[in-house]
C-alpha positions as a Markdown table, in Angstrom:
| # | Residue | x | y | z |
|---|---|---|---|---|
| 1 | Met | -18.9 | 49.5 | -19.4 |
| 2 | Gly | -19.1 | 46.1 | -21.2 |
| 3 | Arg | -16.2 | 44.0 | -22.3 |
| 4 | Val | -15.3 | 44.0 | -26.0 |
| 5 | Ile | -14.5 | 40.5 | -27.4 |
| 6 | Asn | -12.0 | 40.4 | -30.1 |
| 7 | Ile | -13.5 | 37.9 | -32.5 |
| 8 | Asn | -10.2 | 37.4 | -34.4 |
| 9 | Ala | -8.4 | 36.5 | -31.2 |
| 10 | Val | -11.2 | 34.0 | -30.4 |
| 11 | Arg | -10.9 | 32.4 | -33.9 |
| 12 | Ile | -7.1 | 32.2 | -33.5 |
| 13 | Ala | -7.4 | 30.5 | -30.1 |
| 14 | Leu | -9.9 | 28.0 | -31.5 |
| 15 | Val | -7.7 | 27.2 | -34.5 |
| 16 | Leu | -4.7 | 26.7 | -32.2 |
| 17 | Ala | -6.7 | 24.5 | -29.8 |
| 18 | Val | -8.0 | 22.3 | -32.7 |
| 19 | Ser | -4.5 | 22.1 | -34.2 |
| 20 | Val | -3.0 | 21.0 | -30.9 |
| 21 | Met | -5.6 | 18.3 | -30.5 |
| 22 | Phe | -5.0 | 17.2 | -34.1 |
| 23 | Val | -1.2 | 17.0 | -33.5 |
| 24 | Phe | -1.8 | 14.9 | -30.3 |
| 25 | Ala | -4.1 | 12.5 | -32.2 |
| 26 | Leu | -1.5 | 12.1 | -35.0 |
| 27 | Thr | 1.5 | 11.6 | -32.7 |
| 28 | Ala | -0.4 | 9.1 | -30.6 |
| 29 | His | -1.0 | 7.0 | -33.7 |
| 30 | Ala | 2.6 | 7.4 | -34.9 |
| 31 | Gly | 4.0 | 5.7 | -31.8 |
| 32 | Lys | 5.1 | 8.9 | -30.0 |
| 33 | Val | 3.1 | 11.3 | -27.9 |
| 34 | Gln | 3.9 | 14.4 | -25.9 |
| 35 | Val | 2.5 | 14.9 | -22.5 |
| 36 | Pro | 2.5 | 18.7 | -22.3 |
| 37 | Glu | 3.5 | 20.8 | -19.4 |
| 38 | Gly | 0.4 | 21.8 | -17.4 |
| 39 | Thr | -1.5 | 18.6 | -18.1 |
| 40 | Thr | -3.5 | 17.8 | -14.9 |
| 41 | Val | -3.6 | 14.3 | -13.5 |
| 42 | Thr | -5.7 | 12.8 | -10.8 |
| 43 | Val | -3.8 | 10.9 | -8.1 |
| 44 | Lys | -4.5 | 9.3 | -4.7 |
| 45 | Phe | -2.6 | 8.1 | -1.7 |
| 46 | Pro | -3.0 | 4.5 | -0.5 |
| 47 | Ala | -5.9 | 4.4 | 2.0 |
| 48 | Thr | -3.8 | 2.6 | 4.5 |
| 49 | Thr | -1.2 | 5.5 | 4.6 |
| 50 | Lys | -1.6 | 8.0 | 7.5 |
| 51 | Ile | -0.2 | 11.4 | 6.6 |
| 52 | Ser | -0.2 | 13.5 | 9.7 |
| 53 | Ser | 2.0 | 16.4 | 11.0 |
| 54 | Gly | 2.2 | 14.5 | 14.3 |
| 55 | Lys | 3.8 | 11.4 | 12.8 |
| 56 | Ile | 5.7 | 12.2 | 9.6 |
| 57 | Pro | 8.9 | 14.2 | 9.4 |
| 58 | Glu | 9.8 | 16.7 | 6.7 |
| 59 | Gly | 11.6 | 15.1 | 3.8 |
| 60 | Thr | 9.7 | 11.8 | 4.0 |
| 61 | Lys | 8.9 | 10.3 | 0.5 |
| 62 | Leu | 5.4 | 9.0 | 0.0 |
| 63 | Leu | 4.0 | 6.8 | -2.7 |
| 64 | Phe | 0.8 | 7.6 | -4.6 |
| 65 | Glu | -1.0 | 6.1 | -7.6 |
| 66 | Leu | -2.7 | 7.5 | -10.6 |
| 67 | Ala | -6.5 | 7.5 | -9.9 |
| 68 | Glu | -7.5 | 8.0 | -13.6 |
| 69 | Pro | -5.5 | 7.1 | -16.7 |
| 70 | Ile | -3.8 | 9.8 | -18.8 |
| 71 | Glu | -5.5 | 9.9 | -22.2 |
| 72 | Ile | -4.3 | 11.9 | -25.2 |
| 73 | Gly | -5.9 | 11.7 | -28.6 |
| 74 | Gly | -8.3 | 9.0 | -27.4 |
| 75 | Lys | -5.5 | 6.7 | -26.4 |
| 76 | Ile | -4.5 | 5.7 | -22.9 |
| 77 | Ile | -0.9 | 6.9 | -22.5 |
| 78 | Val | -0.4 | 6.1 | -18.8 |
| 79 | Asp | -2.4 | 3.4 | -17.1 |
| 80 | Lys | -4.6 | 4.0 | -14.0 |
| 81 | Gly | -2.6 | 2.7 | -11.0 |
| 82 | Ala | 0.8 | 3.9 | -12.2 |
| 83 | Thr | 2.8 | 4.8 | -9.1 |
| 84 | Gly | 4.6 | 8.0 | -8.3 |
| 85 | Thr | 6.5 | 9.8 | -5.5 |
| 86 | Ala | 5.6 | 12.8 | -3.4 |
| 87 | Val | 7.7 | 14.5 | -0.7 |
| 88 | Val | 6.6 | 16.0 | 2.7 |
| 89 | Thr | 7.9 | 19.6 | 2.3 |
| 90 | Glu | 6.6 | 21.2 | 5.5 |
| 91 | Val | 5.6 | 19.9 | 8.9 |
| 92 | Lys | 4.5 | 21.9 | 11.9 |
| 93 | Lys | 3.3 | 19.8 | 14.9 |
| 94 | Ala | 0.3 | 21.0 | 16.8 |
| 95 | Gly | 1.3 | 22.9 | 19.9 |
| 96 | Arg | 0.0 | 23.9 | 23.3 |
| 97 | Gly | -2.5 | 26.7 | 23.6 |
| 98 | Gly | -4.5 | 25.3 | 20.8 |
| 99 | Lys | -1.9 | 25.9 | 18.1 |
| 100 | Pro | -2.8 | 23.8 | 15.0 |
| 101 | Gly | -0.4 | 21.6 | 13.2 |
| 102 | Lys | 0.3 | 21.8 | 9.4 |
| 103 | Ile | 1.6 | 19.5 | 6.8 |
| 104 | Thr | 2.4 | 20.1 | 3.1 |
| 105 | Val | 3.1 | 17.3 | 0.5 |
| 106 | Glu | 4.4 | 18.1 | -3.0 |
| 107 | Phe | 4.0 | 15.7 | -5.9 |
| 108 | Val | 7.3 | 15.0 | -7.6 |
| 109 | Glu | 7.2 | 12.3 | -10.3 |
| 110 | Leu | 5.0 | 9.6 | -11.9 |
| 111 | Asn | 6.3 | 6.4 | -13.5 |
| 112 | Ala | 4.7 | 5.8 | -16.8 |
| 113 | Thr | 3.1 | 2.3 | -17.0 |
| 114 | Gly | 1.3 | 0.8 | -19.9 |
| 115 | Ser | 2.3 | 0.8 | -23.6 |
| 116 | Phe | 4.0 | 4.2 | -23.5 |
| 117 | Arg | 7.3 | 5.0 | -21.8 |
| 118 | Ser | 10.0 | 7.6 | -22.1 |
| 119 | Thr | 13.0 | 6.6 | -24.3 |
| 120 | Asp | 15.5 | 7.1 | -21.4 |
| 121 | Gly | 13.3 | 5.7 | -18.7 |
| 122 | Ser | 12.8 | 9.0 | -16.9 |
| 123 | Pro | 9.6 | 9.6 | -15.0 |
| 124 | Ile | 7.0 | 12.3 | -15.7 |
| 125 | Lys | 7.9 | 15.3 | -13.5 |
| 126 | Leu | 5.0 | 16.6 | -11.5 |
| 127 | Thr | 4.2 | 19.6 | -9.3 |
| 128 | Gly | 1.3 | 20.4 | -7.0 |
| 129 | Pro | 1.1 | 20.8 | -3.3 |
| 130 | Val | -1.5 | 19.4 | -0.9 |
| 131 | Thr | -1.7 | 21.2 | 2.4 |
| 132 | Asp | -3.8 | 20.7 | 5.6 |
| 133 | Glu | -3.8 | 22.8 | 8.7 |
| 134 | Gly | -5.3 | 21.1 | 11.8 |
| 135 | Gly | -8.1 | 22.8 | 13.6 |
| 136 | Lys | -7.7 | 25.2 | 16.4 |
| 137 | Lys | -9.4 | 24.6 | 19.7 |
| 138 | Gly | -12.4 | 26.8 | 20.4 |
| 139 | Phe | -13.0 | 29.5 | 23.1 |
| 140 | Phe | -14.3 | 27.1 | 25.8 |
| 141 | Pro | -11.1 | 25.0 | 26.0 |
| 142 | Trp | -9.1 | 28.2 | 26.1 |
| 143 | Leu | -11.1 | 29.3 | 29.1 |
| 144 | Phe | -9.9 | 26.4 | 31.3 |
| 145 | Phe | -6.9 | 24.7 | 29.7 |
| 146 | Val | -5.1 | 27.5 | 27.9 |
| 147 | Phe | -1.7 | 25.9 | 28.4 |
| 148 | Leu | -2.7 | 22.3 | 28.3 |
| 149 | Met | -4.8 | 22.0 | 25.2 |
| 150 | Lys | -3.1 | 21.2 | 21.9 |
| 151 | Gly | -4.5 | 22.1 | 18.5 |
| 152 | Gly | -5.3 | 19.4 | 15.9 |
| 153 | Gln | -2.6 | 17.9 | 13.7 |
| 154 | Gly | -2.6 | 18.6 | 10.0 |
| 155 | Glu | -3.7 | 15.5 | 8.2 |
| 156 | Ile | -3.9 | 14.7 | 4.5 |
| 157 | Asp | -7.1 | 12.8 | 3.7 |
| 158 | Thr | -6.1 | 9.6 | 1.9 |
| 159 | Glu | -9.7 | 8.8 | 1.0 |
| 160 | Gln | -9.9 | 11.5 | -1.6 |
| 161 | Pro | -8.2 | 12.1 | -5.0 |
| 162 | Tyr | -5.9 | 15.1 | -5.6 |
| 163 | Ile | -4.8 | 17.0 | -8.7 |
| 164 | Ala | -1.1 | 17.2 | -9.7 |
| 165 | Thr | 0.2 | 19.0 | -12.8 |
| 166 | Val | 2.9 | 17.9 | -15.3 |
| 167 | Ala | 5.9 | 20.1 | -14.5 |
| 168 | Glu | 7.6 | 19.8 | -17.9 |
| 169 | Ser | 6.6 | 18.3 | -21.2 |
| 170 | Ile | 7.8 | 14.8 | -21.9 |
| 171 | Ile | 7.7 | 12.6 | -25.0 |
| 172 | Leu | 6.6 | 9.0 | -24.5 |
| 173 | Glu | 7.1 | 6.2 | -27.1 |
| 174 | Glu | 4.9 | 3.2 | -27.6 |
| 175 | Gln | 6.7 | 0.1 | -26.6 |
């Protein structure tokens, strides 16, 4: 049985989408712009940072930077390179018997840089986890060193970008 598409619902969705883009374009030119909840941003950790379950304790704050600028209505709202904070929320060290380690980092906030800032100086709240579980050791090591072999540590690759999401809408003003 095929799906029935409600043309009126599609038209309403398109009108709403165009209206939202129009409002963003107008507000960007008026000196204020809203960065809506759910906006995705691309971030990266400094390449010199080592984020490993074997080295970093839970609760550690980490710095990251914006890998691509945030643009709304054709205007750059937050510059590439703006810095933010992430927190290590889960750490399990690799264990004997090939048990792998695990690490989870949660993006928390981004400081707006460029010509737009929040009126009270508050950062843009973010959300989005990055998790890595280290590898298990294969069958062969288990055969001989079942109690001596450790699994791999969980490690966040700092060479690649990650996606974070704006956790709540914020209005930024042109300075």
